[in-house]
A tleap script that builds the chain and sets N, CA, C and O, in Angstrom:
source leaprc.protein.ff14SB
mol = sequence {
  NMET GLU GLU ILE HIE ILE ALA GLU VAL PHE
  MET LYS ILE GLU LEU GLU GLY THR LEU ILE
  LYS MET THR PRO GLU ASN ASP SER GLU LYS
  GLN GLU LEU ASN GLN LEU TRP THR ILE LEU
  ILE ASP CYS VAL LYS GLU ASN LYS LYS LEU
  VAL PRO VAL GLY GLN TYR ILE PRO GLY MET
  LYS GLU VAL ALA VAL PHE ASN ILE CGLU
}
set mol.1.N position { -27.494 1.433 3.198 }
set mol.1.CA position { -26.138 1.059 3.532 }
set mol.1.C position { -25.475 2.175 4.334 }
set mol.1.O position { -25.538 3.344 3.952 }
set mol.2.N position { -24.856 1.818 5.421 }
set mol.2.CA position { -24.191 2.799 6.270 }
set mol.2.C position { -22.747 3.004 5.831 }
set mol.2.O position { -22.035 2.041 5.545 }
set mol.3.N position { -22.325 4.242 5.780 }
set mol.3.CA position { -20.959 4.565 5.402 }
set mol.3.C position { -20.092 4.598 6.655 }
set mol.3.O position { -20.482 5.180 7.667 }
set mol.4.N position { -18.936 3.984 6.591 }
set mol.4.CA position { -18.027 3.947 7.730 }
set mol.4.C position { -16.772 4.733 7.382 }
set mol.4.O position { -16.155 4.504 6.341 }
set mol.5.N position { -16.400 5.650 8.248 }
set mol.5.CA position { -15.178 6.427 8.067 }
set mol.5.C position { -14.179 6.024 9.147 }
set mol.5.O position { -14.477 6.056 10.341 }
set mol.6.N position { -13.019 5.654 8.705 }
set mol.6.CA position { -11.968 5.275 9.644 }
set mol.6.C position { -10.890 6.346 9.600 }
set mol.6.O position { -10.291 6.589 8.552 }
set mol.7.N position { -10.645 6.980 10.728 }
set mol.7.CA position { -9.598 8.002 10.807 }
set mol.7.C position { -8.287 7.309 11.157 }
set mol.7.O position { -8.198 6.586 12.149 }
set mol.8.N position { -7.286 7.537 10.341 }
set mol.8.CA position { -5.974 6.967 10.620 }
set mol.8.C position { -5.159 7.977 11.413 }
set mol.8.O position { -5.101 9.159 11.074 }
set mol.9.N position { -4.543 7.494 12.459 }
set mol.9.CA position { -3.668 8.332 13.274 }
set mol.9.C position { -2.281 7.726 13.177 }
set mol.9.O position { -2.115 6.517 13.337 }
set mol.10.N position { -1.293 8.554 12.917 }
set mol.10.CA position { 0.063 8.066 12.768 }
set mol.10.C position { 0.916 8.519 13.932 }
set mol.10.O position { 0.678 9.564 14.537 }
set mol.11.N position { 1.913 7.710 14.230 }
set mol.11.CA position { 2.826 8.025 15.308 }
set mol.11.C position { 3.464 9.391 15.058 }
set mol.11.O position { 3.884 9.704 13.943 }
set mol.12.N position { 3.526 10.178 16.095 }
set mol.12.CA position { 4.125 11.506 16.012 }
set mol.12.C position { 5.640 11.360 16.020 }
set mol.12.O position { 6.200 10.670 16.872 }
set mol.13.N position { 6.303 12.015 15.063 }
set mol.13.CA position { 7.762 11.989 14.970 }
set mol.13.C position { 8.266 13.423 15.013 }
set mol.13.O position { 7.837 14.270 14.229 }
set mol.14.N position { 9.190 13.685 15.945 }
set mol.14.CA position { 9.771 15.025 16.083 }
set mol.14.C position { 11.287 14.928 15.967 }
set mol.14.O position { 11.892 13.958 16.425 }
set mol.15.N position { 11.895 15.933 15.354 }
set mol.15.CA position { 13.348 16.020 15.273 }
set mol.15.C position { 13.823 17.168 16.141 }
set mol.15.O position { 13.327 18.289 16.034 }
set mol.16.N position { 14.783 16.881 16.996 }
set mol.16.CA position { 15.409 17.902 17.835 }
set mol.16.C position { 16.916 17.736 17.699 }
set mol.16.O position { 17.528 16.936 18.408 }
set mol.17.N position { 17.505 18.492 16.788 }
set mol.17.CA position { 18.933 18.323 16.523 }
set mol.17.C position { 19.191 16.938 15.972 }
set mol.17.O position { 18.647 16.576 14.929 }
set mol.18.N position { 20.016 16.155 16.658 }
set mol.18.CA position { 20.297 14.787 16.212 }
set mol.18.C position { 19.395 13.752 16.877 }
set mol.18.O position { 19.576 12.550 16.683 }
set mol.19.N position { 18.429 14.215 17.655 }
set mol.19.CA position { 17.501 13.302 18.328 }
set mol.19.C position { 16.212 13.152 17.531 }
set mol.19.O position { 15.715 14.112 16.941 }
set mol.20.N position { 15.683 11.945 17.523 }
set mol.20.CA position { 14.375 11.660 16.929 }
set mol.20.C position { 13.467 11.207 18.061 }
set mol.20.O position { 13.786 10.260 18.779 }
set mol.21.N position { 12.325 11.890 18.222 }
set mol.21.CA position { 11.345 11.503 19.240 }
set mol.21.C position { 10.136 10.891 18.541 }
set mol.21.O position { 9.554 11.504 17.646 }
set mol.22.N position { 9.757 9.673 18.952 }
set mol.22.CA position { 8.587 8.994 18.407 }
set mol.22.C position { 7.564 8.837 19.516 }
set mol.22.O position { 7.848 8.224 20.545 }
set mol.23.N position { 6.385 9.383 19.315 }
set mol.23.CA position { 5.320 9.318 20.308 }
set mol.23.C position { 4.160 8.493 19.750 }
set mol.23.O position { 3.498 8.929 18.808 }
set mol.24.N position { 3.899 7.301 20.317 }
set mol.24.CA position { 2.794 6.485 19.825 }
set mol.24.C position { 1.453 7.149 20.113 }
set mol.24.O position { 1.260 7.764 21.161 }
set mol.25.N position { 0.529 7.012 19.162 }
set mol.25.CA position { -0.787 7.642 19.272 }
set mol.25.C position { -1.893 6.658 19.663 }
set mol.25.O position { -3.015 7.075 19.951 }
set mol.26.N position { -1.586 5.343 19.675 }
set mol.26.CA position { -2.601 4.359 20.063 }
set mol.26.C position { -1.899 3.113 20.626 }
set mol.26.O position { -0.671 3.027 20.606 }
set mol.27.N position { -2.677 2.161 21.121 }
set mol.27.CA position { -2.116 0.969 21.765 }
set mol.27.C position { -1.267 0.136 20.805 }
set mol.27.O position { -0.227 -0.393 21.197 }
set mol.28.N position { -1.700 0.019 19.563 }
set mol.28.CA position { -0.949 -0.747 18.578 }
set mol.28.C position { 0.425 -0.129 18.348 }
set mol.28.O position { 1.424 -0.845 18.279 }
set mol.29.N position { 0.481 1.184 18.231 }
set mol.29.CA position { 1.760 1.867 18.038 }
set mol.29.C position { 2.642 1.755 19.278 }
set mol.29.O position { 3.865 1.688 19.162 }
set mol.30.N position { 2.035 1.734 20.458 }
set mol.30.CA position { 2.809 1.547 21.690 }
set mol.30.C position { 3.495 0.184 21.672 }
set mol.30.O position { 4.668 0.069 22.027 }
set mol.31.N position { 2.763 -0.842 21.258 }
set mol.31.CA position { 3.336 -2.187 21.191 }
set mol.31.C position { 4.444 -2.260 20.145 }
set mol.31.O position { 5.490 -2.864 20.382 }
set mol.32.N position { 4.208 -1.635 18.972 }
set mol.32.CA position { 5.204 -1.659 17.905 }
set mol.32.C position { 6.470 -0.900 18.305 }
set mol.32.O position { 7.577 -1.347 18.007 }
set mol.33.N position { 6.315 0.242 18.975 }
set mol.33.CA position { 7.469 1.010 19.416 }
set mol.33.C position { 8.246 0.237 20.489 }
set mol.33.O position { 9.476 0.252 20.501 }
set mol.34.N position { 7.532 -0.425 21.372 }
set mol.34.CA position { 8.184 -1.238 22.399 }
set mol.34.C position { 8.968 -2.387 21.757 }
set mol.34.O position { 10.074 -2.709 22.190 }
set mol.35.N position { 8.388 -3.000 20.726 }
set mol.35.CA position { 9.070 -4.087 20.015 }
set mol.35.C position { 10.329 -3.558 19.329 }
set mol.35.O position { 11.380 -4.195 19.395 }
set mol.36.N position { 10.234 -2.404 18.674 }
set mol.36.CA position { 11.397 -1.792 18.031 }
set mol.36.C position { 12.466 -1.469 19.066 }
set mol.36.O position { 13.646 -1.744 18.848 }
set mol.37.N position { 12.065 -0.893 20.177 }
set mol.37.CA position { 12.997 -0.536 21.258 }
set mol.37.C position { 13.731 -1.783 21.747 }
set mol.37.O position { 14.947 -1.759 21.940 }
set mol.38.N position { 12.991 -2.868 21.946 }
set mol.38.CA position { 13.573 -4.125 22.430 }
set mol.38.C position { 14.593 -4.675 21.434 }
set mol.38.O position { 15.628 -5.202 21.840 }
set mol.39.N position { 14.313 -4.558 20.140 }
set mol.39.CA position { 15.242 -5.042 19.116 }
set mol.39.C position { 16.498 -4.174 19.076 }
set mol.39.O position { 17.609 -4.698 18.998 }
set mol.40.N position { 16.331 -2.853 19.130 }
set mol.40.CA position { 17.466 -1.940 19.001 }
set mol.40.C position { 18.352 -1.912 20.242 }
set mol.40.O position { 19.574 -1.807 20.131 }
set mol.41.N position { 17.749 -2.005 21.410 }
set mol.41.CA position { 18.489 -1.897 22.663 }
set mol.41.C position { 18.574 -3.262 23.314 }
set mol.41.O position { 17.604 -3.736 23.904 }
set mol.42.N position { 19.718 -3.887 23.208 }
set mol.42.CA position { 19.938 -5.203 23.799 }
set mol.42.C position { 21.015 -5.052 24.869 }
set mol.42.O position { 22.166 -4.746 24.553 }
set mol.43.N position { 20.653 -5.261 26.114 }
set mol.43.CA position { 21.580 -5.048 27.228 }
set mol.43.C position { 22.688 -6.106 27.290 }
set mol.43.O position { 23.742 -5.854 27.872 }
set mol.44.N position { 22.467 -7.274 26.705 }
set mol.44.CA position { 23.445 -8.349 26.772 }
set mol.44.C position { 24.427 -8.273 25.591 }
set mol.44.O position { 25.641 -8.370 25.774 }
set mol.45.N position { 23.888 -8.099 24.390 }
set mol.45.CA position { 24.728 -8.030 23.191 }
set mol.45.C position { 24.938 -6.559 22.829 }
set mol.45.O position { 24.623 -5.670 23.621 }
set mol.46.N position { 25.466 -6.306 21.639 }
set mol.46.CA position { 25.656 -4.924 21.230 }
set mol.46.C position { 24.351 -4.340 20.682 }
set mol.46.O position { 23.524 -5.059 20.121 }
set mol.47.N position { 24.180 -3.033 20.852 }
set mol.47.CA position { 22.992 -2.357 20.357 }
set mol.47.C position { 22.996 -2.340 18.837 }
set mol.47.O position { 24.052 -2.402 18.206 }
set mol.48.N position { 21.815 -2.256 18.263 }
set mol.48.CA position { 21.673 -2.225 16.811 }
set mol.48.C position { 21.367 -0.793 16.376 }
set mol.48.O position { 21.131 0.081 17.210 }
set mol.49.N position { 21.375 -0.563 15.058 }
set mol.49.CA position { 21.088 0.767 14.542 }
set mol.49.C position { 20.144 0.669 13.353 }
set mol.49.O position { 20.040 -0.375 12.710 }
set mol.50.N position { 19.459 1.770 13.071 }
set mol.50.CA position { 18.583 1.864 11.905 }
set mol.50.C position { 19.369 2.486 10.758 }
set mol.50.O position { 19.984 3.540 10.913 }
set mol.51.N position { 19.341 1.822 9.605 }
set mol.51.CA position { 20.041 2.311 8.429 }
set mol.51.C position { 19.008 2.541 7.328 }
set mol.51.O position { 18.259 1.623 6.991 }
set mol.52.N position { 18.952 3.762 6.755 }
set mol.52.CA position { 17.962 4.022 5.707 }
set mol.52.C position { 18.199 3.164 4.465 }
set mol.52.O position { 19.336 2.887 4.083 }
set mol.53.N position { 17.085 2.751 3.846 }
set mol.53.CA position { 17.122 1.943 2.627 }
set mol.53.C position { 16.327 2.673 1.562 }
set mol.53.O position { 15.183 3.062 1.798 }
set mol.54.N position { 16.916 2.863 0.400 }
set mol.54.CA position { 16.211 3.526 -0.696 }
set mol.54.C position { 16.035 5.000 -0.432 }
set mol.54.O position { 16.897 5.645 0.165 }
set mol.55.N position { 14.907 5.532 -0.883 }
set mol.55.CA position { 14.627 6.957 -0.767 }
set mol.55.C position { 13.257 7.196 -0.153 }
set mol.55.O position { 12.348 6.377 -0.285 }
set mol.56.N position { 13.126 8.319 0.511 }
set mol.56.CA position { 11.823 8.827 0.956 }
set mol.56.C position { 11.604 10.128 0.202 }
set mol.56.O position { 12.371 11.077 0.365 }
set mol.57.N position { 10.559 10.182 -0.626 }
set mol.57.CA position { 10.275 11.367 -1.426 }
set mol.57.C position { 8.822 11.763 -1.180 }
set mol.57.O position { 7.911 11.133 -1.717 }
set mol.58.N position { 8.594 12.816 -0.360 }
set mol.58.CA position { 7.219 13.242 -0.093 }
set mol.58.C position { 6.452 13.484 -1.397 }
set mol.58.O position { 6.951 14.126 -2.321 }
set mol.59.N position { 5.241 12.958 -1.445 }
set mol.59.CA position { 4.402 13.116 -2.622 }
set mol.59.C position { 4.605 12.024 -3.660 }
set mol.59.O position { 3.766 11.846 -4.543 }
set mol.60.N position { 5.711 11.290 -3.563 }
set mol.60.CA position { 5.977 10.211 -4.523 }
set mol.60.C position { 6.127 8.861 -3.824 }
set mol.60.O position { 5.470 7.883 -4.183 }
set mol.61.N position { 6.988 8.828 -2.838 }
set mol.61.CA position { 7.198 7.599 -2.064 }
set mol.61.C position { 6.989 7.951 -0.608 }
set mol.61.O position { 7.879 8.507 0.036 }
set mol.62.N position { 5.826 7.631 -0.090 }
set mol.62.CA position { 5.399 8.088 1.229 }
set mol.62.C position { 5.867 7.228 2.394 }
set mol.62.O position { 5.498 7.491 3.538 }
set mol.63.N position { 6.669 6.211 2.127 }
set mol.63.CA position { 7.121 5.317 3.187 }
set mol.63.C position { 8.638 5.413 3.300 }
set mol.63.O position { 9.351 5.247 2.310 }
set mol.64.N position { 9.125 5.680 4.492 }
set mol.64.CA position { 10.564 5.666 4.759 }
set mol.64.C position { 10.896 4.260 5.276 }
set mol.64.O position { 10.276 3.775 6.223 }
set mol.65.N position { 11.880 3.618 4.645 }
set mol.65.CA position { 12.237 2.252 4.991 }
set mol.65.C position { 13.628 2.250 5.636 }
set mol.65.O position { 14.550 2.911 5.157 }
set mol.66.N position { 13.757 1.499 6.723 }
set mol.66.CA position { 15.025 1.380 7.436 }
set mol.66.C position { 15.318 -0.107 7.660 }
set mol.66.O position { 14.403 -0.903 7.871 }
set mol.67.N position { 16.583 -0.462 7.613 }
set mol.67.CA position { 17.020 -1.816 7.940 }
set mol.67.C position { 17.633 -1.772 9.342 }
set mol.67.O position { 18.304 -0.806 9.706 }
set mol.68.N position { 17.394 -2.826 10.118 }
set mol.68.CA position { 17.987 -2.919 11.452 }
set mol.68.C position { 19.273 -3.719 11.322 }
set mol.68.O position { 19.246 -4.893 10.954 }
set mol.69.N position { 20.403 -3.077 11.625 }
set mol.69.CA position { 21.706 -3.761 11.560 }
set mol.69.C position { 22.299 -3.883 12.938 }
set mol.69.O position { 23.392 -4.428 13.094 }
savepdb mol mol.pdb
quit
């Protein structure tokens, strides 16, 4: 039986003051970031914002959840 190792690569996130930079690391992340951008930035209606939901606790809760309002 052959063993298969899958390396997971996550989108790079950088903080610069009040700016958040998200750099996609693969094609799937590029599509997801483009979809998020399209939802947040609407040229016809008003722009939306990300609002944190719950808590992000490194080592306990590894997923940060945001609602789009």
